[in-house]
BAFI-3210 file (N, C-alpha, C; in Angstrom, 3 decimals, decimal comma, padded with zeros to 6 digits):
// residues 82
n [1|2|3|4|5|6|7|8|9|10|11|12|13|14|15|16|17|18|19|20|21|22|23|24|25|26|27|28|29|30|31|32|33|34|35|36|37|38|39|40|41|42|43|44|45|46|47|48|49|50|51|52|53|54|55|56|57|58|59|60|61|62|63|64|65|66|67|68|69|70|71|72|73|74|75|76|77|78|79|80|81|82]
n.u [-078,095|-077,983|-076,233|-078,647|-081,127|-081,328|-081,641|-083,636|-085,747|-085,960|-086,868|-089,747|-090,462|-091,455|-093,774|-096,043|-094,328|-091,860|-089,147|-087,345|-084,094|-081,940|-079,376|-077,602|-077,812|-079,954|-081,630|-083,035|-085,542|-086,598|-086,813|-089,980|-091,010|-090,133|-090,869|-093,503|-093,433|-093,666|-096,279|-097,850|-096,580|-093,774|-091,009|-088,484|-085,925|-084,354|-080,609|-079,288|-080,884|-082,307|-085,928|-086,822|-086,434|-084,053|-080,649|-077,904|-076,372|-074,583|-072,146|-071,688|-070,274|-069,448|-068,949|-071,062|-073,054|-073,566|-074,750|-077,382|-078,698|-078,854|-080,020|-082,511|-083,715|-083,863|-085,541|-088,308|-091,153|-092,896|-089,791|-087,866|-085,729|-083,461]
n.v [013,719|017,409|019,892|022,313|020,877|020,125|021,993|023,460|021,592|021,920|023,967|023,910|023,141|020,424|017,647|015,401|013,531|014,213|014,551|016,023|015,383|016,774|016,137|012,968|011,677|011,681|009,652|006,890|008,316|008,123|005,877|005,298|007,359|006,773|004,466|004,875|005,564|003,844|003,725|006,591|006,582|006,946|009,336|011,802|011,937|014,078|014,625|016,763|019,276|021,598|021,773|024,074|024,162|024,821|024,816|023,046|020,621|017,730|015,587|012,781|009,674|006,565|004,757|005,306|005,392|002,658|002,301|002,969|002,435|-000,374|000,346|001,228|-000,790|-002,698|-002,239|-001,854|-003,413|-004,489|-004,379|-001,338|-000,301|002,461]
n.w [016,420|016,711|018,322|017,426|016,612|019,167|020,538|019,284|019,599|022,443|023,072|022,606|024,979|027,100|026,605|025,732|023,821|024,196|026,773|029,244|031,193|033,752|034,443|034,276|036,492|037,478|036,057|036,550|037,162|034,470|032,982|033,095|031,875|029,498|028,439|028,294|025,907|023,522|023,171|022,122|019,504|019,487|020,938|022,158|024,750|026,634|027,685|029,378|029,604|031,175|032,977|032,338|029,529|028,851|027,751|028,890|028,579|028,074|028,878|027,293|026,645|024,956|027,163|028,585|027,436|027,705|030,159|030,497|028,346|029,276|031,289|030,433|028,867|030,630|031,991|030,677|029,256|026,991|025,593|025,147|022,832|023,190]
ca.u [-078,841|-076,956|-076,822|-079,365|-082,137|-081,342|-082,289|-085,422|-086,993|-086,177|-088,066|-090,878|-091,339|-091,909|-094,563|-096,032|-093,619|-090,397|-088,898|-085,788|-083,754|-080,746|-078,347|-077,489|-077,885|-082,006|-081,765|-083,670|-086,699|-086,448|-087,631|-091,163|-091,747|-089,630|-091,827|-095,145|-092,981|-094,150|-098,204|-097,255|-095,817|-092,548|-090,559|-087,336|-085,435|-083,259|-080,628|-078,938|-081,381|-083,533|-087,136|-087,319|-086,096|-082,386|-080,108|-076,829|-075,634|-074,143|-071,260|-072,220|-069,306|-069,378|-069,066|-071,857|-074,646|-074,353|-075,180|-078,209|-078,962|-079,076|-081,704|-084,257|-083,802|-083,747|-087,095|-088,926|-091,727|-092,567|-088,693|-087,977|-084,189|-082,918]
ca.v [014,927|018,248|021,404|023,390|020,237|020,330|023,598|023,969|020,504|022,293|025,516|023,561|022,465|018,979|017,029|013,984|012,860|015,035|014,847|016,742|015,616|018,100|015,315|011,260|011,105|011,546|008,410|006,218|008,789|008,372|004,594|005,250|008,308|006,000|002,573|004,593|006,803|003,514|004,067|007,570|006,990|007,386|010,065|011,758|012,004|014,847|014,683|018,050|020,410|021,842|021,332|025,096|024,365|026,104|023,856|023,134|019,653|016,630|014,802|011,180|008,648|004,761|004,128|006,088|004,868|001,334|001,901|004,056|001,051|-001,131|000,751|001,461|-002,119|-003,524|-001,940|-001,921|-004,940|-004,924|-003,837|-000,159|-000,163|003,458]
ca.w [016,921|016,944|018,657|016,874|016,788|020,283|020,960|018,557|020,675|023,643|022,897|022,443|026,295|027,728|026,557|025,545|023,690|024,346|028,156|029,790|032,635|033,529|034,120|034,034|038,075|036,869|034,782|037,001|037,081|033,124|032,330|032,915|030,620|028,368|028,313|027,793|024,608|022,122|022,780|021,738|018,130|020,336|021,626|022,629|026,016|026,246|029,049|029,587|029,574|032,677|032,947|031,413|028,341|028,548|027,423|029,426|027,507|029,193|028,081|026,921|025,538|025,152|028,380|029,608|026,278|027,942|030,917|029,933|027,129|029,637|032,303|029,313|028,355|031,653|032,978|029,819|028,818|026,199|025,590|024,678|022,855|022,804]
c.u [-077,640|-077,759|-078,321|-080,693|-082,240|-082,696|-083,636|-086,424|-087,229|-087,191|-089,294|-091,789|-091,306|-092,924|-094,678|-095,232|-092,126|-090,389|-087,512|-085,684|-082,375|-079,553|-078,765|-078,142|-079,908|-082,458|-082,777|-085,576|-087,117|-087,545|-089,514|-091,800|-090,840|-090,082|-093,491|-094,941|-094,069|-095,987|-098,353|-096,635|-094,486|-092,308|-089,131|-087,320|-084,401|-082,312|-079,617|-079,795|-083,050|-085,150|-087,494|-086,737|-084,337|-081,609|-078,590|-075,735|-074,781|-072,793|-071,552|-071,087|-069,989|-069,609|-069,837|-073,139|-075,147|-074,539|-077,044|-079,169|-079,639|-080,063|-082,717|-084,468|-084,091|-085,360|-088,588|-089,378|-093,014|-090,530|-088,535|-086,839|-084,022|-081,830]
c.v [016,398|018,877|022,182|022,335|020,277|021,576|024,163|022,611|021,437|023,414|024,848|023,060|020,864|018,681|015,435|012,865|013,888|015,136|015,503|015,744|016,534|017,226|013,683|010,824|010,898|010,155|007,409|006,365|009,011|007,166|004,807|005,680|007,268|004,680|003,364|005,564|005,344|003,644|005,277|007,710|007,818|008,090|010,296|012,158|013,248|015,162|016,238|019,369|020,497|021,418|023,247|025,418|024,819|024,367|023,794|022,295|018,905|015,455|013,186|010,294|007,035|004,422|004,805|005,714|003,433|001,299|002,166|003,065|000,356|-001,247|000,520|-000,053|-003,012|-003,432|-001,465|-003,550|-004,261|-004,029|-002,553|000,124|001,451|003,965]
c.w [017,035|017,110|018,924|017,162|018,079|021,105|020,508|018,955|021,874|023,567|023,075|023,189|026,234|027,127|026,347|024,994|023,368|026,117|027,970|031,470|032,261|034,024|034,608|035,675|037,836|036,411|034,982|037,174|035,537|032,746|032,433|031,704|029,549|027,672|028,046|026,141|023,696|022,161|022,125|020,158|018,741|020,580|021,757|023,858|025,666|027,889|028,622|029,337|030,575|031,879|032,155|029,960|027,809|028,632|027,979|028,851|029,080|028,459|028,547|026,125|025,870|026,485|029,217|028,810|027,200|028,718|030,896|028,922|028,065|030,950|031,363|029,444|029,551|032,187|032,019|029,462|027,903|026,053|024,605|024,484|022,567|021,851]
res [m|d|a|d|n|v|r|r|l|a|s|d|g|e|g|q|r|l|g|f|k|y|s|l|a|e|l|g|t|v|t|g|t|v|a|a|f|p|n|t|d|g|g|v|f|l|f|g|v|r|d|s|g|d|v|m|g|v|a|i|g|q|t|t|k|e|p|i|v|n|r|i|t|g|a|t|d|p|v|v|c|p]
***
């Protein structure tokens, strides 16, 4: 997903199929929302976006991706694979 797509999504605001978190430090509060996405035909969670929809950005490298995937897959049943 490129920056223009992120801005477009963020401008719609959070909803049933879209969630925001400003920082990866908030990952623990994400799993409940992500677990609900399969019940609503999927969804998107954006890190680096404030509740207001302002896109601040966050650097996510390979060493960051693995813990995010592990946290979400380990906290969901049936497993949600991000």
